[in-house]
Every structure is written in C-alpha cells, then in structure tokens.
N, C-alpha and C positions, 0 to 999 in steps of 0.2 A: 277577264278572269284568268288567274294563274292556273296552270295545269295542276290537277290534283296530285298530291304526292303522298307516299306512305310514310307515316310518322309513328314513332314508338313512344307510348305514354308509360306511366308507371306500371309496375307489375308485368311488364313485357307485352302489354296490350298494343296491338297495331291497328291503325285505322287510316283510310284514305281521307284526305281533307285538302281543300284549296286555301284554308286559313289555319295555320298552326295555332294562333292565339285563340281562335274560336274553339278549336277542338280541345285544347287544354282547359279552357274555361268550362266547357260542357263536361269534360271528364272529371275535373275537380268537384263540380257541383253535384254530379250524379254518383260517381264512384268513391270519391274521397270524403266529401262532406256528408254523403249518405242521405240526400234529401228525399229519397224514396224508400229508405230502409224500413220505415214504420208501416209500410203498406204491404200486406200479405195477399197473395192471389191463390184462389183454390185451383184445383186441377182443371185443365183445359179451359182456362179463362180466355175470353175474347178481349183484346186490348186495342183501343183506338188511339192512335198516336197522331194528333193534329198539329201540323208544323213539325214534321219528323226531321227536317234538316238532313244531316248526314247519317242519321240512324243511331246516335249514341244511346238514346233511351230504349229504342227497340233492341239494341245489343244487350243492354242491361237486363231487360225483361227476359230475353231468350237465354242468357247465361244463368239466370236464377230459376226460370220457369220454362224449361225446354219444350213442354207440351202446350204452351200458350200460343194462341194465334194472334198475329198483329196486323191490323189494318192501318197502314201508314199513309198519311196524306201530306204531300209536299208540293206546293204549286210552282216553285222556282225550278226551271229546267236544270240549271247547273247543280243545285243541291240535290235534286232527285237523281241525277246521274251518279253523283258521288255516293248517295244512299244505296243505289243498286250495286256499286262497286264493293261497299262494305258488307252488304248481304252476301255477295258472292265470296268475298275474302274469308268470311267467318262461317260459310256454309250454313246459313240460317234458313231452315225450312219453316214454312208457315208464316212468312212475312210478305204481305201483298202491298206493293207500292201503287198509290193512286196519285198521278201528277195533276193535282187539282186542289183548289182551295175550297173550304167549306163555309157556308153562309146560309142565311134564312131565305135568300132569293137566288134563283139560278141566273147566272150571267155568263155570257160567252167571252167577254174581254174586259175584265175589271182591272183598273190601274193598280200596280203593285211596285213598290220600291225595293230593288235588290241591292244589298250592300256587299260588293265583292270582298272587301277586307274583313267583314264580320257577317257572313251570310246568315247566321242564326238570328240576327237582328232584323232581317228583311221583313217588310211589313206593308200592309195596306194603309197604315196610318202614320206616315213619317212625321207629321206635325206634332205627334205626341212623344217624340224622342227627346224633346228639349230637357226634360228632367234628367234623363239618362246622361245626356251630354254634360250637364252641370255636375253630376256626380263623378263622371269620368275625369272631368277637369281637375279634380282634387289629386289625381294620380298622374295624368298625362298632360302634356302641353296642349294649349288651345289648338295649335296647328295639327297635332297628332289626332285630337278628337275629331276635328273637321275632316281629316283624311280618312279616318275610320268610317265616318258617316257620309262619305261621298257615295251617293247611290246612283243607280241606273233605273229609269222607269221602264217596266215591262208590263205586259198584259197577261192575265191568267184567267182561266175558266173557274167559275164558282158553281158548286152544286150543293144539294142538301145531304146531310149525313144519312138520312133514312134511305136514300137510294142505294147505299152501299152495304147496308146491314143485312145479315141473314134473317130469314123469316122469324126465327124464334126470338131474336132480339127485339123485333118490332112489337112483340106482345107485351112489353113492359108498359104499364099504364102511364098516362100523362099526368103524373103527380109525383111528389117526393117519395122515393122508395121507402118502404117501411123500415128497412134496416139502417144501420149507421153509415153515413157517407164519410169515408176517410179522405182527408186532404193532405197532400204531400207538402213537404217543407221547401220544395224547389221554388226559386224565384222565376215566375213566368209560366208555371204549369199548375193545373188543377187536376185532381183525380177524383173519381167517384166510382163506387162499385154498386151495381144493382144486385140485391140479395136473392132474387128469384130468377127462374129460368136459367139459361146458361150464364154463368158469371161474366160480367162485362166490366171493363175498366176504361175510362176515358182519360187520356193525357193530352191536354191542349196547351200550346204555348199561348202567350197573351194576345196574339193576333188571331187565334182560332175562335170559331163560332160554330158550335155544333149544328144549330138550326134545325134539328129534327122535330117533326110534329108530335111524336109520341114518346119522346124521351125527356127526362128531367135531370139534367146534369148541372153541377155548379158552373155558372157561366164564367169564362175567362174574359177579362176586360180587354178592350182593344188597345193595341200599341202600334 
C-alpha cells in the first residue's frame, strides 16, 4: 500500500487517499455527476454507509446535512485508516467508523480481496469483477487493467447490521416501508429511506449486505 497523501480535487476539496485515481472517480461520481442529488434527507437523519471506503459519501452527506449521523462500515484496515484521516481533516462530528463487513451471518475471518491500486473496488467476490475488467479494457490497456486488479487476500470480520443500530431504528417492521424508497443514480450504491421513526438512509456499495433481521432495504448485489 502506498502511503496516503493529501490531494486536491475540484472546488478546492482536499482528501487523504492512497489512490488518486480512486478518489477522483468517487469525487466525479458523487460531487460532479450528482448521483445522490435527488435524495433529500430530513433533519437528524441516520445514514448507514456500507463500504465507506475513504469517506467520500460520508463527506458528501455531512457537507449537505451537518446534523445527520453516519454509521460508516469499512472492513479493509487500510481504507478504514484513511477514512478516519478524512473525518479528522474535515472535523466531521457524528461519523462513527466500524471496521467490519456486514452480512447475514457473523464470521470472525471472512476472505476479502483488497485492491491497493483501486481500494474502492475491494470485494468479497473478486470472481465477479470480470465484467468490470472488460469494460475498463475499452479505455485502458490489458496490462493496466490487470495491474489495477492485482489484489491481496485479507480476512475481515463480518457482523449483522442490527447489532449496530440504535433501538429506535430496530422498531421498523420487517416489510417494505409504506413510504417511497428513493434510489440513487450512483453506480454501485443503493439508498432507501424509512419514512417512520427516526429517518434512516442506507447507502451500500455493491459488496454490501445489510443482513438485518428487522429492516427491509433494497439489496445491493454482490461484486
């Protein structure tokens, strides 16, 4: 892993990252393309960021909704460390980092592939990256694509989302919420808002699996 460095993105936004290409892609997707712009949050929302990576989505939420609380889940130790750096850099209050993966079954040591060159693509399901490789091959050379997808096998703990939620969030019935579920336009994330009790929003990357027994969120597919 290369040492995290402070990079400047558009609009003077600075973030720590170990991969500039990754940080710029996430910035473009979230801040420039506005893939979450059509999702509005009520006051004091609870946001669950599954696969938080270096915190680009959490930063987006806190810049727009300063009173929101973010539960961030990032199982890769290297990415979690950079996430904490960015929380400190931007003085983000109300962002709690959980260095763990989420799933339907608790595991102490689940296999997980970490990609140092593109950490946001790290996944428990590397075999499903073949389509992404073919798409990237239209822009990059085959050698570059393989270099970007050279991963390192690590083990991560897995737990259920319900173990981390506040008591009021667990009162949401195990059925589709009565209100509209808003889905973001981001590639690789799904969002849903429960209309009753304390407003809650789930943002999961495609490797995320909420796995909670009493919550009904749109499921992200595994990558």
